[in-house]
C-alpha distance (Angstrom), angle and dihedral (degrees) to the residues before:
residue distance angle dihedral
M1 . . .
S2 3.71 . .
S3 3.86 117.1 .
S4 3.73 116.8 -118.6
R5 3.82 91.4 -136.3
K6 3.81 115.2 106.8
Y7 3.79 112.6 -140.5
L8 3.81 117.7 -151.3
S9 3.82 120.0 -123.8
G10 3.75 120.5 -122.6
S11 3.87 93.8 -100.6
E12 3.84 89.9 50.8
K13 3.88 90.3 51.1
R14 3.75 91.9 50.2
K15 3.79 91.6 47.6
R16 3.84 92.0 48.8
K17 3.83 89.9 47.9
R18 3.86 90.7 50.4
E19 3.80 91.3 50.4
T20 3.87 93.9 49.6
E21 3.88 90.8 48.5
E22 3.80 89.9 52.9
K23 3.81 91.1 50.6
N24 3.69 91.4 48.6
K25 3.87 91.9 51.9
K26 3.79 89.1 54.3
L27 3.83 91.1 55.0
P28 3.78 116.3 96.3
K29 3.71 118.0 -104.1
I30 3.86 118.1 -104.4
S31 3.81 89.8 -127.2
Q32 3.82 88.2 70.7
Y33 3.78 89.9 64.1
L34 3.73 94.3 47.0
K35 3.75 119.6 71.7
N36 3.84 128.2 -158.4
D37 3.84 89.8 -126.3
D38 3.73 90.4 61.9
F39 3.81 91.7 54.3
K40 3.84 91.2 48.6
N41 3.75 93.3 52.3
E42 3.81 91.5 48.7
N43 3.76 92.8 49.8
S44 3.82 94.4 50.9
S45 3.71 91.7 48.5
E46 3.81 91.1 50.3
Q47 3.88 89.7 51.3
C48 3.81 90.3 54.2
S49 3.73 93.4 50.0
K50 3.84 90.1 47.8
S51 3.77 91.7 54.7
E52 3.81 90.3 47.2
D53 3.89 88.7 49.8
L54 3.84 88.6 53.7
D55 3.79 91.8 51.6
R56 3.85 89.9 53.3
I57 3.79 91.4 47.9
K58 3.81 91.0 51.7
S59 3.80 92.4 51.1
I60 3.90 91.8 56.1
P61 3.85 107.1 99.2
E62 3.79 116.7 -126.0
L63 3.74 121.9 -112.1
P64 3.81 118.7 -123.6
D65 3.77 115.7 -99.4
A66 3.83 116.9 -99.4
E67 3.76 117.9 -103.4
P68 3.74 117.0 -105.0
N69 3.92 117.2 -86.8
T70 3.78 92.5 20.4
S71 3.79 97.0 109.7
V72 3.71 118.6 143.8
Y73 3.80 89.2 -138.3
P74 3.78 116.3 72.6
D75 3.83 120.0 -120.1
P76 3.92 106.9 -109.6
E77 3.80 91.0 -149.3
Q78 3.77 95.9 57.9
P79 3.83 120.0 69.7
Q80 3.81 117.5 -107.6
Q81 3.81 120.6 -119.9
G82 3.70 113.5 -103.9
T83 3.79 97.0 6.8
S84 3.85 97.6 95.5
K85 3.80 92.8 54.1
M86 3.77 91.8 49.8
K87 3.78 91.2 52.7
E88 3.81 91.2 50.2
K89 3.77 90.2 54.0
Y90 3.75 93.1 53.1
I91 3.77 92.5 45.6
L92 3.76 94.0 51.7
A93 3.77 96.1 43.6
């Protein structure tokens, strides 16, 4: 069975690409729509919000430091509880 889709040849693809590039060149640049004043206003509002965020962070009380040797992660140099006995059972069996 022959597919009903028509595939473009290489020259047709190049021609279509050239046409789309020419159309894109005629389109106005996005920088024309954006004004420098808009960016200045956004930056100043961002700076205000950043200073407000810093004020909020400063008002959060600090948590006390953890006591030594209370890490959630086990120390790889020290043997784990219960693991050495389990190894012996598997070796003996």
